[in-house]
C-alpha positions as a printed NumPy array, in Angstrom:
array([[ 45.775,  31.757, -12.598],
       [ 42.478,  30.573, -14.052],
       [ 39.46 ,  28.553, -13.021],
       [ 38.501,  25.157, -14.346],
       [ 34.945,  23.784, -14.113],
       [ 34.516,  20.063, -13.503],
       [ 31.112,  18.839, -14.662],
       [ 29.092,  15.819, -13.637],
       [ 30.178,  13.132, -16.119],
       [ 27.82 ,  10.835, -17.961],
       [ 27.905,   7.766, -15.711],
       [ 26.04 ,   5.642, -18.244],
       [ 22.989,   3.401, -17.8  ],
       [ 20.791,   6.143, -19.314],
       [ 20.653,   8.196, -16.096],
       [ 20.076,  11.954, -16.219],
       [ 21.227,  12.696, -12.683],
       [ 23.121,  11.137,  -9.779],
       [ 23.096,  11.554,  -6.017],
       [ 26.191,  13.038,  -4.39 ],
       [ 27.133,  10.645,  -1.592],
       [ 30.624,  11.753,  -0.638],
       [ 32.947,  14.735,  -1.057],
       [ 36.618,  13.883,  -0.783],
       [ 37.592,  17.558,  -0.674],
       [ 36.293,  20.929,   0.535],
       [ 36.758,  24.537,  -0.501],
       [ 40.39 ,  25.584,  -0.136],
       [ 41.802,  22.069,  -0.446],
       [ 44.61 ,  21.315,  -2.906],
       [ 43.786,  18.789,  -5.627],
       [ 46.128,  16.607,  -7.647],
       [ 45.431,  15.482, -11.199],
       [ 43.502,  12.167, -11.204],
       [ 42.792,  12.526,  -7.475],
       [ 39.303,  11.281,  -6.523],
       [ 37.241,  14.332,  -5.565],
       [ 33.737,  12.907,  -5.086],
       [ 31.551,   9.798,  -5.14 ],
       [ 28.104,   9.783,  -6.718],
       [ 25.404,   7.15 ,  -6.922],
       [ 23.044,   6.075,  -9.657],
       [ 20.255,   3.579,  -9.115],
       [ 22.714,   0.677,  -9.078],
       [ 26.269,   2.028,  -9.131],
       [ 28.667,   3.919,  -6.919],
       [ 31.028,   5.967,  -9.065],
       [ 34.221,   7.817,  -8.109],
       [ 34.94 ,  11.032, -10.002],
       [ 38.587,  12.049, -10.495],
       [ 39.901,  15.55 , -11.155],
       [ 41.329,  16.117, -14.647],
       [ 43.56 ,  18.965, -13.417],
       [ 45.605,  20.039, -10.403],
       [ 44.787,  23.14 ,  -8.424],
       [ 42.8  ,  24.437,  -5.459],
       [ 39.061,  23.937,  -4.823],
       [ 37.167,  27.238,  -4.846],
       [ 33.537,  26.11 ,  -5.137],
       [ 31.399,  22.998,  -4.614],
       [ 28.065,  22.668,  -6.386],
       [ 26.028,  20.691,  -3.86 ],
       [ 25.835,  19.108,  -0.443],
       [ 25.898,  15.389,   0.245],
       [ 22.497,  13.874,  -0.456],
       [ 21.586,  16.303,  -3.253],
       [ 21.159,  15.232,  -6.864],
       [ 23.189,  16.711,  -9.713],
       [ 22.25 ,  16.558, -13.39 ],
       [ 24.661,  15.036, -15.888],
       [ 26.933,  17.704, -17.405],
       [ 25.952,  20.251, -14.723],
       [ 28.84 ,  22.025, -12.899],
       [ 30.136,  19.917, -10.024],
       [ 33.209,  21.835,  -8.808],
       [ 35.434,  24.779,  -9.676],
       [ 39.176,  24.54 ,  -9.28 ],
       [ 41.688,  27.386,  -9.436],
       [ 44.542,  26.261, -11.626],
       [ 47.754,  27.619, -13.042],
       [ 47.618,  29.103, -16.547],
       [ 46.523,  26.613, -19.175],
       [ 42.882,  25.9  , -18.432],
       [ 40.064,  28.028, -19.81 ],
       [ 38.696,  30.165, -16.947],
       [ 35.093,  30.079, -15.837],
       [ 33.018,  32.743, -14.143],
       [ 34.491,  34.26 , -10.936],
       [ 34.098,  32.221,  -7.795],
       [ 31.397,  33.09 ,  -5.295],
       [ 30.431,  31.82 ,  -1.894],
       [ 27.524,  29.795,  -0.643],
       [ 26.53 ,  27.984,  -3.833],
       [ 26.17 ,  30.812,  -6.368],
       [ 24.37 ,  30.475,  -9.644],
       [ 26.167,  28.05 , -11.954],
       [ 28.961,  29.745, -13.913],
       [ 28.952,  30.015, -17.704],
       [ 30.076,  26.785, -19.298],
       [ 33.713,  27.139, -20.377],
       [ 35.393,  25.138, -23.058],
       [ 37.236,  22.453, -21.199],
       [ 38.913,  19.281, -22.243],
       [ 36.775,  16.196, -21.547],
       [ 37.056,  14.86 , -18.013],
       [ 38.462,  11.387, -17.626],
       [ 35.921,   8.593, -17.563],
       [ 34.414,   8.013, -14.117],
       [ 35.848,   5.105, -12.216],
       [ 33.065,   2.636, -11.38 ],
       [ 34.033,   1.142,  -8.035],
       [ 30.953,  -0.721,  -6.847],
       [ 27.749,  -1.997,  -8.374],
       [ 25.151,  -1.867,  -5.589],
       [ 21.451,  -1.008,  -5.329],
       [ 22.783,   2.208,  -3.937],
       [ 25.871,   3.873,  -2.459],
       [ 27.211,   4.277,   1.024],
       [ 26.761,   6.872,   3.701],
       [ 29.163,   9.818,   3.246],
       [ 32.201,  10.275,   5.406],
       [ 33.599,  13.534,   6.754],
       [ 36.525,  14.924,   4.715],
       [ 39.854,  14.771,   6.478],
       [ 41.765,  17.872,   7.499],
       [ 44.472,  17.148,   4.943],
       [ 42.741,  15.778,   1.848],
       [ 45.961,  15.742,  -0.142],
       [ 47.014,  12.917,   2.155],
       [ 43.587,  11.262,   2.206],
       [ 44.021,   7.529,   1.641],
       [ 42.274,   5.968,  -1.336],
       [ 39.384,   3.699,  -0.32 ],
       [ 35.907,   2.832,  -1.543],
       [ 32.863,   4.369,   0.192],
       [ 32.005,   0.951,   1.647],
       [ 35.449,   0.659,   3.269],
       [ 35.228,   4.234,   4.576],
       [ 31.882,   3.424,   6.206],
       [ 33.255,   0.178,   7.66 ],
       [ 36.204,   2.103,   9.155],
       [ 34.119,   5.017,  10.386],
       [ 31.663,   2.743,  12.202],
       [ 34.632,   1.246,  14.077],
       [ 36.353,   4.54 ,  14.834],
       [ 39.326,   3.867,  12.546],
       [ 41.238,   6.767,  10.976],
       [ 42.141,   5.456,   7.524],
       [ 45.26 ,   7.635,   7.477],
       [ 46.681,   5.266,  10.078],
       [ 46.002,   2.175,   7.953],
       [ 48.477,   0.977,   5.344],
       [ 46.68 ,   0.06 ,   2.112],
       [ 47.551,  -3.168,   0.338],
       [ 45.442,  -2.626,  -2.792],
       [ 46.43 ,  -1.067,  -6.137],
       [ 47.858,   2.451,  -5.741],
       [ 47.926,   1.813,  -1.959],
       [ 44.119,   1.585,  -1.856],
       [ 42.914,   0.664,   1.637],
       [ 40.879,  -2.542,   1.562],
       [ 38.449,  -3.896,   4.147],
       [ 41.038,  -6.553,   5.028],
       [ 43.55 ,  -3.795,   5.845],
       [ 41.114,  -2.22 ,   8.298],
       [ 40.387,  -5.59 ,   9.881],
       [ 44.111,  -6.261,  10.316],
       [ 44.571,  -2.823,  11.884],
       [ 41.712,  -3.511,  14.298],
       [ 43.212,  -6.883,  15.225],
       [ 46.523,  -5.397,  16.278],
       [ 45.692,  -1.739,  16.805],
       [ 45.091,   0.164,  20.048],
       [ 42.004,  -0.561,  22.097],
       [ 39.127,   1.88 ,  22.109],
       [ 39.091,   4.287,  25.065],
       [ 37.28 ,   2.918,  28.07 ],
       [ 33.791,   4.217,  28.7  ],
       [ 33.537,   6.411,  31.818],
       [ 31.627,   4.807,  34.654],
       [ 28.537,   6.344,  36.199],
       [ 24.936,   6.934,  35.152],
       [ 25.018,  10.578,  34.107],
       [ 22.031,  11.883,  32.15 ],
       [ 22.507,  12.321,  28.432],
       [ 20.587,  15.066,  26.67 ],
       [ 22.405,  15.293,  23.357],
       [ 20.592,  14.529,  20.111],
       [ 21.943,  13.789,  16.672],
       [ 20.222,  14.264,  13.336],
       [ 21.396,  11.941,  10.572],
       [ 20.393,  12.625,   6.983],
       [ 19.607,   9.463,   5.071],
       [ 21.716,   9.25 ,   1.939],
       [ 23.012,   6.632,  -0.435],
       [ 22.118,   3.029,   0.326],
       [ 20.237,   3.841,   3.539],
       [ 17.936,   6.194,   1.665],
       [ 17.447,   3.678,  -1.164],
       [ 16.524,   0.992,   1.37 ],
       [ 14.002,   3.365,   2.973],
       [ 12.489,   4.173,  -0.422],
       [ 12.33 ,   0.497,  -1.413],
       [ 10.684,  -0.547,   1.853],
       [  8.158,   2.294,   1.602],
       [  7.318,   1.247,  -1.948],
       [  6.888,  -2.415,  -0.99 ],
       [  4.779,  -1.877,   2.111],
       [  2.609,   0.908,   0.666],
       [  1.767,  -0.889,  -2.593],
       [  1.808,  -4.581,  -1.659],
       [ -0.804,  -6.033,   0.739],
       [  1.285,  -8.632,   2.565],
       [  0.135, -11.954,   3.932],
       [  2.693, -13.783,   6.106],
       [  2.585, -17.541,   6.678],
       [  4.777, -19.295,   9.273],
       [  5.408, -23.045,   9.302],
       [  7.877, -25.198,  11.213],
       [ 10.08 , -27.694,   9.399],
       [ 11.879, -30.72 ,  10.828],
       [ 15.423, -30.247,   9.508],
       [ 16.94 , -33.274,  11.275],
       [ 17.325, -35.483,   8.185],
       [ 18.571, -32.631,   6.017],
       [ 21.112, -31.585,   8.636],
       [ 22.438, -35.142,   8.769],
       [ 22.736, -35.189,   4.983],
       [ 24.409, -31.77 ,   4.948],
       [ 26.959, -32.876,   7.553],
       [ 27.791, -35.956,   5.488],
       [ 28.18 , -33.962,   2.274],
       [ 30.402, -31.41 ,   3.989],
       [ 32.549, -34.156,   5.474],
       [ 33.061, -35.794,   2.075],
       [ 33.291, -32.644,  -0.05 ],
       [ 36.215, -31.998,  -2.343],
       [ 38.79 , -29.388,  -1.428],
       [ 37.58 , -26.987,  -4.115],
       [ 33.927, -27.316,  -3.102],
       [ 32.408, -24.723,  -0.733],
       [ 30.975, -25.66 ,   2.63 ],
       [ 27.247, -26.246,   2.373],
       [ 24.691, -24.273,   4.362],
       [ 20.955, -24.963,   4.308],
       [ 20.381, -22.269,   1.663],
       [ 21.33 , -24.32 ,  -1.431],
       [ 18.882, -27.027,  -0.36 ],
       [ 16.135, -24.462,   0.163],
       [ 16.887, -22.943,  -3.242],
       [ 16.521, -26.3  ,  -4.953],
       [ 13.301, -26.939,  -2.986],
       [ 11.961, -23.595,  -4.236],
       [ 12.712, -24.635,  -7.826],
       [ 10.593, -27.768,  -7.431],
       [  7.803, -25.918,  -5.624],
       [  7.467, -23.109,  -8.192],
       [  7.359, -25.682, -11.005],
       [  4.023, -26.725,  -9.502],
       [  2.923, -23.138,  -8.719],
       [  4.514, -20.833, -11.324],
       [  2.537, -17.821, -10.083],
       [  4.881, -17.696,  -7.074],
       [  7.907, -17.166,  -9.335],
       [  6.581, -13.953, -10.841],
       [  6.717, -10.166, -10.868],
       [  3.673,  -7.905, -10.844],
       [  3.478,  -4.549, -12.636],
       [  0.665,  -3.069, -10.571],
       [  0.469,   0.094, -12.686],
       [ -0.101,  -1.858, -15.908],
       [ -1.972,  -4.661, -14.128],
       [  0.292,  -7.306, -15.68 ],
       [  1.661, -10.392, -13.923],
       [  4.76 , -11.916, -15.529],
       [  5.56 , -15.537, -14.768],
       [  9.236, -16.349, -15.206],
       [ 10.66 , -19.618, -16.485],
       [ 14.035, -18.764, -15.008],
       [ 14.228, -19.134, -11.228],
       [ 16.478, -16.234, -10.247],
       [ 16.672, -16.264,  -6.469],
       [ 17.622, -13.057,  -4.694],
       [ 19.649, -13.384,  -1.497],
       [ 19.133, -10.584,   0.993],
       [ 22.752,  -9.916,   2.003],
       [ 23.92 ,  -7.701,   4.854],
       [ 26.936,  -5.559,   3.92 ],
       [ 28.876,  -2.869,   5.81 ],
       [ 26.833,  -0.274,   3.91 ],
       [ 23.416,  -1.904,   4.383],
       [ 21.183,  -4.568,   2.889],
       [ 21.547,  -5.504,  -0.785],
       [ 20.038,  -8.333,  -2.823],
       [ 22.518, -10.427,  -4.808],
       [ 20.891, -12.709,  -7.366],
       [ 21.725, -16.346,  -8.094],
       [ 20.61 , -16.676, -11.706],
       [ 19.007, -19.789, -13.216],
       [ 18.835, -21.896, -10.08 ],
       [ 16.655, -24.312, -12.069],
       [ 19.814, -25.286, -13.998],
       [ 22.147, -25.554, -11.002],
       [ 22.945, -28.365,  -8.608],
       [ 23.481, -28.089,  -4.85 ],
       [ 27.241, -27.508,  -5.08 ],
       [ 26.881, -25.025,  -7.924],
       [ 24.301, -23.048,  -5.937],
       [ 26.61 , -22.988,  -2.924],
       [ 29.6  , -21.792,  -4.966],
       [ 27.617, -19.031,  -6.671],
       [ 26.097, -17.916,  -3.368],
       [ 29.551, -17.642,  -1.801],
       [ 30.933, -15.713,  -4.764],
       [ 28.046, -13.248,  -4.845],
       [ 28.066, -12.696,  -1.074],
       [ 31.778, -11.862,  -1.158],
       [ 31.253,  -9.484,  -4.077],
       [ 28.316,  -7.756,  -2.376],
       [ 30.132,  -7.305,   0.932],
       [ 33.277,  -6.123,  -0.834],
       [ 31.37 ,  -3.61 ,  -2.945],
       [ 32.406,  -5.202,  -6.26 ],
       [ 29.123,  -6.808,  -7.333],
       [ 27.987,  -5.742, -10.802],
       [ 24.618,  -4.279, -11.766],
       [ 23.607,  -7.577, -13.366],
       [ 24.507,  -9.497, -10.188],
       [ 22.223,  -7.229,  -8.157],
       [ 19.127,  -7.249, -10.357],
       [ 16.727,  -9.595, -12.093],
       [ 15.474, -11.66 ,  -9.159],
       [ 12.115, -13.424,  -9.481],
       [ 11.748, -14.584,  -5.856],
       [ 13.824, -13.73 ,  -2.781],
       [ 15.172, -15.612,   0.238],
       [ 15.947, -13.785,   3.471],
       [ 18.006, -15.349,   6.242],
       [ 19.676, -14.   ,   9.372],
       [ 21.418, -17.282,  10.121],
       [ 21.938, -17.899,  13.827],
       [ 20.227, -14.555,  14.566],
       [ 17.12 , -15.633,  12.663],
       [ 14.802, -15.795,  15.668],
       [ 11.736, -18.028,  15.774],
       [  9.558, -15.986,  13.396],
       [  9.712, -12.87 ,  11.254],
       [  7.603, -10.849,   8.801],
       [  9.837, -10.338,   5.741],
       [  8.992,  -7.532,   3.324],
       [  8.541,  -8.53 ,  -0.326],
       [ 11.149,  -7.286,  -2.774],
       [  8.938,  -5.248,  -5.137],
       [  7.853,  -6.133,  -7.84 ],
       [  8.127,  -9.811,  -6.84 ],
       [  5.153, -11.567,  -5.244],
       [  6.874, -13.789,  -2.658],
       [  9.774, -13.856,  -0.199],
       [ 10.903, -16.864,   1.862],
       [ 12.186, -16.021,   5.354],
       [ 14.468, -18.53 ,   7.055],
       [ 14.623, -18.628,  10.847],
       [ 17.262, -20.28 ,  13.   ],
       [ 17.502, -24.035,  13.552],
       [ 16.962, -25.087,  17.156],
       [ 16.539, -28.416,  18.949],
       [ 12.969, -28.758,  20.217],
       [ 11.085, -31.642,  21.875],
       [  8.657, -33.133,  19.338],
       [  5.93 , -35.651,  20.247],
       [  6.186, -38.77 ,  18.057],
       [  2.986, -40.379,  19.328],
       [  4.484, -42.085,  22.357],
       [  7.226, -39.81 ,  23.648],
       [  8.991, -36.485,  23.16 ],
       [ 12.158, -36.732,  21.078],
       [ 14.72 , -34.027,  20.268],
       [ 14.508, -32.802,  16.676],
       [ 16.268, -29.994,  14.802],
       [ 13.428, -27.637,  13.924],
       [ 13.35 , -24.481,  11.826],
       [ 10.546, -22.066,  11.021],
       [  9.896, -20.65 ,   7.571],
       [  8.341, -17.167,   7.765],
       [  7.215, -16.228,   4.271],
       [  5.309, -13.25 ,   2.867],
       [  3.159, -13.084,  -0.27 ],
       [  1.444, -10.409,  -2.343],
       [ -2.187, -10.997,  -1.382],
       [ -3.408,  -9.408,  -4.627],
       [ -1.854, -12.316,  -6.527],
       [ -1.475, -15.144,  -3.999],
       [ -4.423, -16.432,  -1.96 ],
       [ -3.822, -17.784,   1.522],
       [ -4.546, -21.348,   0.364],
       [ -1.95 , -21.073,  -2.413],
       [  0.633, -19.612,  -0.026],
       [  0.091, -22.461,   2.438],
       [  0.245, -25.076,  -0.336],
       [  3.529, -23.627,  -1.583],
       [  5.192, -23.632,   1.838],
       [  3.877, -27.078,   2.676],
       [  5.478, -28.403,  -0.511],
       [  8.808, -26.854,   0.486],
       [  8.425, -28.359,   3.969],
       [  7.936, -31.879,   2.548],
       [ 10.989, -31.494,   0.312],
       [ 13.205, -30.321,   3.178],
       [ 11.976, -32.976,   5.599],
       [ 12.6  , -35.694,   2.999],
       [ 15.736, -34.296,   1.312],
       [ 16.096, -37.219,  -1.104],
       [ 13.132, -35.709,  -2.974],
       [ 15.203, -32.617,  -3.732],
       [ 17.578, -34.729,  -5.826],
       [ 14.899, -36.662,  -7.71 ],
       [ 14.296, -35.753, -11.345],
       [ 10.904, -34.464, -12.394]])
């Protein structure tokens, strides 16, 4: 027998270290060749690491949430004769063993391009039988109490997909009933923030600590636009996506920033440099099973309503399925945030640093509006938008939103050239 050291592979993108977000095995577990043993996260990518050899795990280098340098020891595996042995195993995270000569590990399998990775899951009791699934699917299943070993995978190599879990939930057993009564509960649970949740926390801390926000709320009469949208959806071609209000708002933003280019900008506050962008790359704050990510619709200034809708749908599916690429999740110049029917009447959206503006969309509701002689029902929606007050004065913020309001209330203007 001998020991084989698996090192942290170079996951590309110029990174020197990666965060460990999931172990698929534990000490004492058997490992097959090419079996996924861990998932790590760079700034934008979740990467699965396979084992280049078969054997038994004798040592793990780190705990979930810790960072590991590229080419540093990640795991030691006891193998049959044939692999160059490393230093003897030790317990409780010993000093890294001498680097043995080992054949190069197979290239890491990039499984999801996200701003971050997912929360780790607990290794199963029999990892040799652990089903293959992405971290996002494992989180989706764990949050719903689904044991993935009970779910038949329909993906390549029997990989369990989100759709497989949803089908299992649709026909599977019901969750145990909750005991009645009002007994006191004294238990507490500490949850370490890792992966995407930690990245979100870091991003929000950065935005709120470095950007002085000013939030401006305005109501918009969406009645005419909603009538137009209903007509366009009724007459749309089979291959065209169903329109929401977002493509119209995106096109309104394009027209508004043409008049106020400072709103379509990023600010390097360390260098003191504001960069105005000709391209209008609109970030969409998208809720996924793993957390909030921002997918980016590039060059909205060159897209029509239907094109915007199709690209939005494609990117949302990719983000929720964990397949969005690094390029699809970066490069935004201004962001739109919408909670749809849950949008409430007002909100205070946090700017996506280093941008200088974010447009928050609240829900549409029928409200009585005075027309000068009587109250009439109108479909109203609030825009709750935040701006970097170092760059955008209150007057400029109000002018920008008022221009968007006029465009949405008279939707024919959205389609006019110039």
